[in-house]
VODO-497531 format. One record per residue (C-alpha): x, y, z; residue in three letters; residue number from 1. Coordinates in Angstrom, 2 decimals. Example, Ala and Ser with C-alpha at 12.3 -4.5 7.8 and 13.67 -1.06 7.14 Angstrom:
<atoms>
+---------+---------+---------+--------+-----+
!       X !       Y !       Z ! residu ! num !
+---------+---------+---------+--------+-----+
!   12.30 !   -4.50 !    7.80 !    ala !   1 !
!   13.67 !   -1.06 !    7.14 !    ser !   2 !
+---------+---------+---------+--------+-----+
</atoms>
This chain:
<atoms>
+---------+---------+---------+--------+-----+
!       X !       Y !       Z ! residu ! num !
+---------+---------+---------+--------+-----+
!   45.53 !  -41.69 !   33.11 !    met !   1 !
!   47.05 !  -45.13 !   32.27 !    leu !   2 !
!   50.25 !  -45.63 !   30.27 !    asp !   3 !
!   49.03 !  -48.45 !   28.36 !    ile !   4 !
!   52.44 !  -49.72 !   26.87 !    pro !   5 !
!   53.96 !  -49.49 !   30.12 !    ala !   6 !
!   51.04 !  -51.11 !   32.24 !    his !   7 !
!   51.11 !  -48.26 !   34.76 !    arg !   8 !
!   48.78 !  -45.64 !   36.24 !    thr !   9 !
!   50.20 !  -41.89 !   35.54 !    leu !  10 !
!   47.65 !  -39.86 !   36.93 !    lys !  11 !
!   44.17 !  -40.12 !   38.64 !    thr !  12 !
!   41.50 !  -37.39 !   37.80 !    ile !  13 !
!   38.49 !  -37.00 !   39.36 !    pro !  14 !
!   35.59 !  -36.75 !   36.91 !    val !  15 !
!   32.75 !  -37.06 !   39.28 !    gly !  16 !
!   29.88 !  -39.96 !   39.04 !    gly !  17 !
!   30.72 !  -43.75 !   38.53 !    thr !  18 !
!   32.52 !  -43.98 !   34.96 !    pro !  19 !
!   33.77 !  -47.30 !   34.32 !    his !  20 !
!   36.29 !  -45.97 !   31.80 !    phe !  21 !
!   37.14 !  -42.67 !   29.93 !    ile !  22 !
!   38.98 !  -42.88 !   26.60 !    ile !  23 !
!   41.37 !  -40.03 !   26.31 !    ile !  24 !
!   43.68 !  -41.70 !   23.72 !    gly !  25 !
!   47.14 !  -43.31 !   23.95 !    leu !  26 !
!   49.35 !  -40.31 !   23.87 !    tyr !  27 !
!   47.38 !  -37.00 !   25.04 !    pro !  28 !
!   49.01 !  -33.64 !   24.07 !    pro !  29 !
!   51.27 !  -32.35 !   27.15 !    pro !  30 !
!   50.45 !  -29.17 !   29.04 !    gly !  31 !
!   47.02 !  -27.59 !   29.85 !    asn !  32 !
!   44.13 !  -28.63 !   27.54 !    ile !  33 !
!   41.39 !  -26.29 !   27.32 !    thr !  34 !
!   37.89 !  -27.24 !   25.45 !    pro !  35 !
!   37.28 !  -26.00 !   21.97 !    leu !  36 !
!   35.85 !  -22.62 !   21.75 !    gln !  37 !
!   32.65 !  -22.40 !   19.48 !    thr !  38 !
!   32.64 !  -18.97 !   17.58 !    pro !  39 !
!   29.91 !  -16.72 !   19.00 !    ser !  40 !
!   27.14 !  -16.48 !   16.35 !    thr !  41 !
!   26.20 !  -12.60 !   15.46 !    asn !  42 !
!   22.39 !  -12.19 !   16.62 !    ile !  43 !
!   21.71 !   -9.63 !   13.97 !    ile !  44 !
!   21.40 !  -11.76 !   11.03 !    pro !  45 !
!   19.54 !  -14.34 !   12.79 !    ile !  46 !
!   16.93 !  -11.58 !   14.15 !    ala !  47 !
!   16.58 !  -10.13 !   10.64 !    leu !  48 !
!   15.93 !  -13.80 !    9.18 !    leu !  49 !
!   13.22 !  -14.20 !   12.07 !    phe !  50 !
!   11.69 !  -10.85 !   11.32 !    ala !  51 !
!   11.56 !  -11.60 !    7.34 !    leu !  52 !
!    9.78 !  -15.21 !    8.14 !    ala !  53 !
!    7.19 !  -13.27 !   10.45 !    ile !  54 !
!    6.68 !  -10.62 !    7.90 !    thr !  55 !
!    5.98 !  -13.17 !    5.09 !    ala !  56 !
!    3.87 !  -15.35 !    7.25 !    leu !  57 !
!    1.73 !  -12.27 !    7.96 !    val !  58 !
!    1.56 !  -11.23 !    4.45 !    val !  59 !
!    0.35 !  -14.92 !    3.45 !    val !  60 !
!   -2.38 !  -14.94 !    6.14 !    val !  61 !
!   -3.37 !  -11.53 !    5.19 !    trp !  62 !
!   -3.56 !  -12.38 !    1.46 !    thr !  63 !
!   -5.48 !  -15.60 !    2.33 !    ile !  64 !
!   -7.94 !  -13.54 !    4.71 !    trp !  65 !
!   -8.40 !  -11.24 !    2.33 !    lys !  66 !
!   -9.25 !  -13.42 !   -0.52 !    gln !  67 !
!  -11.84 !  -15.32 !    1.85 !    his !  68 !
!  -13.22 !  -12.09 !    2.62 !    lys !  69 !
!  -13.85 !  -11.19 !   -0.86 !    lys !  70 !
!  -15.07 !  -14.61 !   -2.21 !    ser !  71 !
!  -17.83 !  -14.29 !    0.84 !    asn !  72 !
!  -18.83 !  -10.51 !   -0.08 !    val !  73 !
!  -19.55 !  -11.78 !   -3.61 !    thr !  74 !
!  -21.70 !  -14.94 !   -2.58 !    ala !  75 !
!  -24.16 !  -12.68 !   -0.70 !    asp !  76 !
+---------+---------+---------+--------+-----+
</atoms>
């Protein structure tokens, strides 16, 4: 971590690999920095939308199949 105005190294932080530089800003906030937590999504609405989409697809395919079958019966 560099103090740019004072031209000195404040702290060396191991990050792995061979980075050329890491930009953290001129004045990082003091104390322990924790990564932002993303809110967990509720699985029930996603599952319901997925079930609705599958149901709609089945209805569309079944309707098309029924129409196709009906047109083949009347052609014979």
